[in-house]
KETI-651464 format. One line per 2 residues: number of its first residue (from 1); their letters; for each residue x negated, y, z negated of N, C-alpha, C. Coordinates in nm, 3 decimals, decimal comma, padded with zeros to 5 digits. Each point is the difference from the previous one (the first is absolute). Last residue first. Layout:
NUM) A) X/Y/Z/X/Y/Z/X/Y/Z  ...
This chain:
184) FR) -00,778/-00,739/00,539/-00,006/-00,118/-00,089/00,007/-00,131/00,073  -00,005/00,504/00,125/-00,062/-00,108/00,076/-00,006/-00,131/-00,076
182) PP) 00,180/00,579/00,048/00,008/-00,128/-00,068/-00,055/-00,113/00,086  -00,206/00,484/00,092/00,135/-00,058/-00,001/00,000/-00,137/-00,068
180) TI) -00,209/00,202/-00,274/00,083/00,054/00,105/-00,072/-00,012/00,134  -00,002/-00,159/-00,568/-00,052/-00,018/00,134/00,097/00,059/00,101
178) AF) -00,156/-00,047/-00,555/00,099/00,065/00,084/-00,060/-00,002/00,139  -00,108/-00,315/-00,465/-00,030/00,066/00,127/00,122/00,072/00,053
176) IV) -00,237/-00,228/-00,488/00,122/00,042/00,071/-00,043/00,078/00,124  -00,249/-00,395/-00,322/-00,013/00,126/00,072/00,133/00,028/00,070
174) NA) -00,266/-00,339/-00,401/00,121/00,034/00,072/-00,013/00,139/00,059  -00,325/-00,443/-00,211/00,018/00,143/00,027/00,126/00,019/00,082
172) EH) -00,244/-00,390/-00,362/00,086/00,028/00,114/00,013/00,152/00,015  -00,441/-00,202/-00,235/00,141/00,033/-00,028/00,075/00,026/00,132
170) EF) -00,479/-00,099/-00,029/00,068/-00,110/-00,070/00,146/00,029/-00,033  -00,305/00,185/00,445/00,000/00,009/-00,146/00,084/-00,111/-00,063
168) PN) -00,075/00,143/00,475/-00,101/-00,095/-00,047/-00,003/-00,010/-00,153  00,335/00,175/00,409/-00,002/-00,005/-00,146/-00,101/-00,104/-00,046
166) EW) 00,136/00,327/00,468/-00,061/-00,119/-00,059/-00,001/00,012/-00,152  00,204/00,218/00,514/-00,002/00,006/-00,146/-00,061/-00,129/-00,052
164) KH) -00,052/00,295/00,490/00,053/-00,119/-00,066/-00,016/00,021/-00,150  -00,046/00,289/00,524/-00,003/-00,017/-00,145/00,047/-00,139/-00,042
162) KM) -00,087/00,407/00,428/-00,018/-00,141/-00,033/-00,015/-00,014/-00,151  00,267/00,386/00,284/-00,117/-00,021/-00,086/-00,006/-00,148/-00,038
160) RP) 00,358/00,216/00,267/-00,110/-00,068/00,069/-00,128/-00,015/-00,084  00,345/00,354/-00,188/00,027/-00,095/00,108/-00,130/-00,050/00,064
158) LI) -00,052/00,159/-00,504/00,047/00,060/00,125/00,028/-00,107/00,106  00,015/00,004/-00,551/-00,068/-00,069/00,108/00,061/00,050/00,132
156) RV) -00,043/00,156/-00,553/00,072/00,016/00,127/-00,084/-00,067/00,108  00,042/-00,066/-00,571/-00,079/00,022/00,121/00,094/00,017/00,119
154) SD) -00,049/-00,020/-00,598/00,078/-00,013/00,123/-00,090/00,034/00,118  -00,009/-00,151/-00,577/-00,060/00,060/00,120/00,092/-00,019/00,119
152) GA) 00,096/-00,190/-00,430/00,032/00,142/00,007/-00,062/00,071/00,119  -00,233/-00,438/-00,168/00,141/00,028/-00,027/00,022/00,151/-00,003
150) HL) -00,423/-00,114/00,277/00,049/-00,042/-00,132/00,148/00,032/-00,012  -00,389/-00,093/00,419/00,115/00,077/-00,047/00,049/-00,060/-00,132
148) LI) -00,455/00,004/00,357/00,059/-00,060/-00,120/00,111/00,093/-00,049  -00,227/-00,080/00,505/00,039/00,099/-00,100/00,066/-00,073/-00,116
146) VQ) -00,337/-00,078/00,456/00,079/-00,071/-00,101/00,025/00,099/-00,112  -00,116/00,064/00,561/-00,024/00,028/-00,141/00,083/-00,094/-00,087
144) NE) 00,002/00,070/00,495/-00,122/-00,071/-00,040/-00,039/00,032/-00,144  00,500/00,027/00,149/-00,102/00,017/00,103/-00,126/-00,073/-00,046
142) LH) 00,260/-00,048/-00,373/00,054/00,102/00,090/-00,110/00,040/00,099  00,150/-00,358/-00,415/-00,098/00,006/00,108/00,059/00,092/00,105
140) LE) 00,103/-00,052/-00,541/00,054/00,032/00,132/-00,117/00,008/00,096  00,099/-00,237/-00,514/-00,091/00,056/00,100/00,074/00,023/00,131
138) IK) 00,169/00,001/-00,546/00,000/-00,071/00,128/-00,101/00,067/00,093  00,225/-00,033/-00,558/-00,083/00,064/00,102/-00,004/-00,089/00,123
136) HD) 00,383/00,077/-00,422/-00,135/-00,056/00,014/-00,082/00,074/00,105  00,513/00,102/00,055/-00,072/-00,053/-00,115/-00,135/-00,059/00,039
134) IV) 00,282/00,263/00,303/00,082/-00,001/-00,121/-00,080/-00,044/-00,122  -00,124/00,256/00,479/-00,037/-00,118/-00,079/00,075/00,007/-00,134
132) YA) 00,121/00,206/00,502/-00,019/00,036/-00,140/-00,028/-00,128/-00,078  00,013/00,215/00,553/00,005/-00,109/-00,095/-00,032/00,051/-00,140
130) AE) 00,161/00,139/00,547/-00,052/00,051/-00,126/00,019/-00,112/-00,100  -00,021/00,040/00,577/00,048/-00,053/-00,127/-00,065/00,074/-00,115
128) EG) 00,123/00,002/00,581/-00,075/00,055/-00,113/00,054/-00,063/-00,126  00,009/-00,222/00,522/00,059/00,086/-00,101/-00,097/00,051/-00,105
126) DH) -00,103/-00,310/00,370/00,033/00,134/00,048/00,045/00,094/-00,110  -00,344/-00,405/-00,108/00,134/00,010/00,059/00,028/00,146/00,034
124) DM) -00,421/-00,396/-00,167/00,051/00,135/00,017/00,139/-00,006/00,060  -00,410/-00,323/-00,291/00,114/00,013/00,091/00,033/00,149/00,016
122) LE) -00,430/-00,358/-00,166/00,060/00,132/-00,008/00,109/00,010/00,106  -00,098/-00,490/-00,175/-00,067/00,106/00,076/00,067/00,134/-00,029
120) ES) 00,167/-00,374/-00,225/-00,143/-00,035/00,007/-00,080/00,112/00,066  00,441/00,111/-00,284/-00,032/-00,062/00,129/-00,149/-00,032/-00,001
118) SY) 00,211/00,145/-00,398/00,116/00,021/00,088/-00,021/-00,061/00,137  -00,218/-00,202/-00,463/-00,018/00,114/00,088/00,122/00,011/00,092
116) SQ) -00,215/-00,259/-00,502/00,081/00,000/00,123/-00,024/00,128/00,079  -00,155/-00,147/-00,464/-00,070/-00,069/00,109/00,084/-00,010/00,129
114) PP) 00,297/00,120/-00,410/-00,146/-00,003/-00,001/-00,054/-00,083/00,117  00,474/00,198/00,100/-00,056/-00,077/-00,111/-00,152/00,005/00,002
112) LT) 00,366/00,346/00,204/-00,125/-00,068/00,033/-00,051/-00,074/-00,124  00,469/00,251/00,219/-00,056/-00,064/-00,118/-00,121/-00,081/00,044
110) ML) 00,324/00,435/00,191/-00,096/-00,105/00,031/-00,054/-00,052/-00,132  00,458/00,285/00,191/-00,087/-00,033/-00,113/-00,091/-00,114/00,043
108) AL) 00,295/00,416/00,278/-00,031/-00,141/-00,025/-00,091/-00,011/-00,122  00,333/00,343/00,345/-00,066/-00,007/-00,129/-00,022/-00,147/-00,032
106) EI) 00,094/00,332/00,463/00,012/-00,129/-00,068/-00,074/00,009/-00,132  00,244/00,361/00,390/-00,109/-00,037/-00,091/00,032/-00,133/-00,065
104) AG) 00,296/00,215/00,304/-00,125/00,053/00,054/-00,120/-00,042/-00,084  00,454/-00,309/00,030/-00,032/00,140/-00,026/-00,133/00,041/00,061
102) SL) 00,186/-00,452/00,004/00,072/00,087/00,092/-00,031/00,149/-00,021  -00,137/-00,444/-00,218/-00,097/00,075/00,080/00,066/00,099/00,094
100) DP) 00,173/-00,171/-00,506/-00,025/-00,063/00,130/-00,101/00,087/00,075  00,102/00,079/-00,469/00,106/-00,095/00,036/-00,024/-00,075/00,130
98) SL) -00,417/00,154/-00,299/00,107/00,075/00,067/00,104/-00,102/00,049  -00,383/-00,169/-00,201/00,073/00,074/-00,102/00,111/00,087/00,060
96) LE) -00,292/-00,474/00,126/00,058/00,121/00,057/00,085/00,068/-00,106  -00,446/-00,320/-00,059/00,144/00,008/-00,025/00,049/00,131/00,058
94) YA) -00,457/-00,365/00,032/00,061/00,129/00,029/00,148/-00,010/-00,035  -00,473/-00,305/-00,156/00,140/00,022/00,039/00,028/00,147/00,033
92) FN) -00,375/-00,451/-00,128/00,005/00,141/00,037/00,141/00,026/00,054  -00,192/-00,430/-00,172/00,135/00,057/-00,011/00,003/00,152/00,012
90) HN) -00,397/-00,272/00,084/00,026/00,017/-00,143/00,135/00,067/-00,028  -00,115/-00,128/00,449/-00,085/00,110/-00,047/00,036/00,034/-00,145
88) EP) 00,236/-00,331/00,251/-00,138/-00,032/00,036/-00,099/00,106/-00,049  00,478/00,053/-00,046/-00,055/-00,098/-00,096/-00,146/-00,034/00,029
86) FI) 00,319/00,427/00,099/-00,103/-00,074/00,072/-00,068/-00,098/-00,095  00,496/00,300/00,057/-00,101/-00,055/-00,090/-00,095/-00,086/00,083
84) MK) 00,407/00,399/00,042/-00,089/-00,083/00,081/-00,111/-00,044/-00,095  00,541/00,210/-00,063/-00,139/-00,028/-00,040/-00,072/-00,081/00,107
82) KR) 00,464/00,336/-00,145/-00,056/-00,085/00,105/-00,148/-00,016/-00,032  00,364/00,100/-00,396/-00,094/00,056/00,097/-00,039/-00,104/00,105
80) AN) 00,300/-00,009/-00,410/00,051/-00,022/00,137/-00,093/00,058/00,106  -00,031/00,032/-00,496/00,012/-00,144/00,028/00,047/-00,029/00,143
78) AR) -00,049/00,452/-00,163/-00,128/-00,067/-00,018/00,006/-00,147/00,037  00,331/00,349/00,238/-00,015/-00,057/-00,134/-00,129/-00,081/-00,007
76) VV) 00,157/00,422/00,315/-00,061/-00,133/00,008/-00,021/-00,047/-00,144  00,327/00,393/00,277/-00,066/-00,050/-00,120/-00,057/-00,140/00,026
74) LD) 00,273/00,256/00,307/-00,124/00,074/-00,015/-00,084/-00,050/-00,118  00,451/-00,144/00,129/-00,094/-00,046/00,102/-00,136/00,068/-00,010
72) KT) 00,368/00,123/-00,278/-00,045/-00,134/-00,040/-00,098/-00,058/00,102  00,218/00,424/00,074/-00,116/00,005/-00,089/-00,047/-00,138/-00,044
70) DH) 00,224/00,130/00,469/00,051/-00,051/-00,127/-00,121/-00,008/-00,093  00,044/00,336/00,422/-00,070/-00,114/-00,058/00,065/-00,038/-00,132
68) FG) 00,106/00,287/00,496/00,034/-00,020/-00,140/-00,070/-00,125/-00,051  -00,123/00,378/00,406/00,036/-00,138/-00,028/00,025/-00,015/-00,149
66) MF) 00,091/00,480/00,211/-00,113/-00,089/-00,032/00,051/-00,142/-00,019  00,269/00,399/00,066/-00,070/-00,030/00,125/-00,122/-00,089/-00,020
64) FS) 00,283/00,178/-00,352/00,089/-00,080/00,085/-00,069/-00,043/00,130  -00,213/00,294/-00,314/00,010/-00,136/-00,055/00,085/-00,091/00,088
62) FL) -00,065/00,483/00,064/-00,085/-00,091/00,076/00,007/-00,144/-00,050  00,234/00,356/-00,231/00,061/-00,033/00,129/-00,083/-00,103/00,077
60) PV) -00,029/00,013/-00,536/-00,044/00,082/00,113/00,062/-00,050/00,130  00,273/-00,072/-00,452/-00,120/-00,057/00,064/-00,042/00,092/00,113
58) DL) 00,417/-00,009/-00,298/-00,119/00,060/-00,060/-00,128/-00,069/00,048  00,481/-00,060/00,124/-00,078/-00,111/-00,057/-00,126/00,049/-00,070
56) TK) 00,279/00,317/00,218/00,084/-00,070/-00,097/-00,077/-00,112/-00,070  -00,210/00,231/00,355/00,017/00,090/-00,116/00,081/-00,070/-00,109
54) AI) -00,046/-00,227/00,408/-00,129/00,005/-00,070/00,010/00,087/-00,126  00,372/-00,014/00,287/-00,016/-00,129/-00,068/-00,130/00,000/-00,081
52) MK) 00,084/00,373/00,271/00,097/-00,004/-00,109/-00,015/-00,130/-00,081  -00,265/00,050/00,389/-00,043/00,095/-00,104/00,094/-00,007/-00,121
50) IT) 00,116/-00,247/00,382/-00,114/-00,063/-00,069/-00,048/00,090/-00,114  00,333/00,174/00,281/00,054/-00,109/-00,082/-00,112/-00,067/-00,080
48) HI) -00,127/00,327/00,311/00,075/00,062/-00,110/00,054/-00,108/-00,095  -00,205/-00,133/00,399/-00,101/00,045/-00,097/00,070/00,062/-00,121
46) SP) 00,289/-00,358/00,253/-00,065/00,126/00,038/-00,104/00,034/-00,107  00,143/-00,517/00,104/00,034/00,121/-00,075/-00,071/00,122/00,056
44) NA) 00,178/-00,469/00,232/-00,123/00,078/-00,020/00,036/00,129/-00,072  00,241/-00,519/00,012/00,012/00,144/00,028/-00,134/00,067/-00,029
42) LG) 00,056/-00,467/-00,057/00,101/00,019/00,103/00,021/00,146/00,035  -00,280/-00,242/-00,349/-00,065/00,029/00,127/00,097/00,020/00,114
40) RE) 00,076/-00,072/-00,488/00,003/-00,122/00,084/-00,064/00,022/00,137  00,040/00,361/-00,315/-00,076/-00,106/-00,067/-00,006/-00,128/00,084
38) IQ) 00,265/00,360/00,157/-00,143/00,037/00,002/-00,083/-00,112/-00,060  00,467/-00,044/-00,021/-00,049/-00,020/00,137/-00,149/00,034/00,012
36) SL) 00,213/00,085/-00,411/-00,005/-00,145/00,024/-00,056/-00,030/00,139  00,084/00,448/-00,108/-00,115/-00,051/-00,076/-00,017/-00,150/00,021
34) LS) 00,381/00,202/00,188/-00,121/00,043/00,070/-00,123/-00,055/-00,070  00,412/-00,077/-00,209/-00,010/-00,080/00,122/-00,125/00,039/00,079
32) PT) 00,112/00,242/-00,395/-00,049/-00,134/-00,029/-00,018/-00,085/00,126  -00,046/00,534/00,037/00,106/-00,098/-00,023/-00,061/-00,137/-00,030
30) VG) -00,244/00,463/-00,143/00,028/-00,074/00,123/00,110/-00,101/-00,030  -00,224/00,302/-00,328/00,089/00,071/00,091/00,019/-00,067/00,136
28) SM) -00,248/-00,124/-00,427/-00,078/00,065/00,106/00,087/00,069/00,105  00,181/-00,240/-00,382/-00,099/00,092/-00,055/-00,075/00,077/00,109
26) EA) 00,316/-00,341/00,119/00,068/00,113/-00,064/-00,100/00,104/-00,049  -00,175/-00,400/00,180/00,070/00,077/00,103/00,066/00,124/-00,059
24) LE) -00,201/-00,313/-00,291/-00,100/00,079/00,071/00,067/00,088/00,106  00,281/-00,298/-00,232/-00,054/00,101/-00,090/-00,101/00,090/00,071
22) RI) 00,184/-00,370/00,238/00,101/00,103/-00,025/-00,056/00,113/-00,088  -00,264/-00,383/00,076/00,010/00,081/00,122/00,096/00,116/-00,023
20) SL) -00,223/-00,164/-00,441/00,077/-00,067/00,106/-00,002/00,089/00,123  -00,392/-00,011/-00,384/00,117/00,071/00,052/00,071/-00,087/00,103
18) NK) -00,440/-00,036/-00,276/00,123/-00,069/-00,045/00,127/00,076/00,041  -00,479/00,082/00,114/00,070/00,095/-00,088/00,132/-00,058/-00,054
16) TK) -00,259/-00,252/00,303/-00,093/00,030/-00,109/00,065/00,094/-00,102  00,229/-00,096/00,400/00,006/-00,112/-00,094/-00,092/00,022/-00,120
14) RF) -00,011/00,317/00,350/00,132/00,004/-00,064/00,010/-00,110/-00,106  -00,383/00,006/00,273/-00,005/00,107/-00,099/00,134/00,011/-00,075
12) EQ) -00,020/-00,311/00,350/-00,092/-00,041/-00,107/-00,007/00,107/-00,109  00,253/00,097/00,391/00,065/-00,104/-00,082/-00,089/-00,041/-00,117
10) IN) -00,180/00,291/00,319/00,102/00,070/-00,079/00,068/-00,099/-00,094  -00,298/-00,185/00,304/-00,071/00,076/-00,104/00,097/00,077/-00,088
8) KG) 00,173/-00,225/00,372/-00,046/-00,098/-00,100/-00,072/00,071/-00,114  00,127/00,262/00,369/00,117/-00,045/-00,075/-00,037/-00,098/-00,110
6) IN) -00,333/00,145/00,303/00,040/00,107/-00,093/00,117/-00,044/-00,086  -00,386/-00,274/00,254/00,145/-00,008/-00,012/00,044/00,101/-00,107
4) VD) -00,444/-00,044/00,345/00,046/00,024/-00,136/00,151/00,001/00,001  -00,417/-00,226/00,324/00,127/00,072/-00,008/00,041/00,014/-00,146
2) EM) -00,524/-00,034/00,145/00,118/-00,081/-00,024/00,125/00,087/-00,006  -00,476/00,062/00,285/00,074/00,051/-00,115/00,127/-00,082/-00,017
C-alpha cells in the first residue's frame, strides 16, 4: 500500500477551490500556521481538524486519505496514444486507449486491415477481456470455433481461452478491448 500524504491532498483540494491558506484556515477554524504545517507534512492533524477542513472544502473526509490524481494525467488524446504497429502483417495495430497500465483495467483499440490477423497461432493469457466490434466484420477464433462478429457485436473472452482475431474481408475492422489485468 502506498503512503498517502494527507497534507498534500488538503493542499490540492484547497487550490482547486482557489483558497489561500489564510482563507481556508479562517473558514475551518484552524490557525494559518497549523494549516501550513499540515500541508507541508510537518504536523499531523487530529481527526477533528481534518473533519473541519473537509466540511469547509465540501469534500468527503475519506478524500484526504486517497491518492490524488491530476485529471490531465487521466486523459489520452487521440494524437498521443501509445501504438504498436506490425508492418509485416499489413500494418495490424494496437493502440492503448487508457493512460497507462497502472490501473486495474486496460482499454485498447485493435485495427485489423484486410487479410491480417492478431497472431498466427491461437494465444491465451491470464486476464479476462471484453471486446466490441466498432465497424465492419471480423472473425474470432475462440478455442476450436470460428465466430463471425459484425459491427456492434461484443464478446467476453475468459482467462486462458485460446483465441486470435482474423480479418479475411476487404474492409479494415476496428475492435475495442477492455483487458484485466493490463498487459499491453
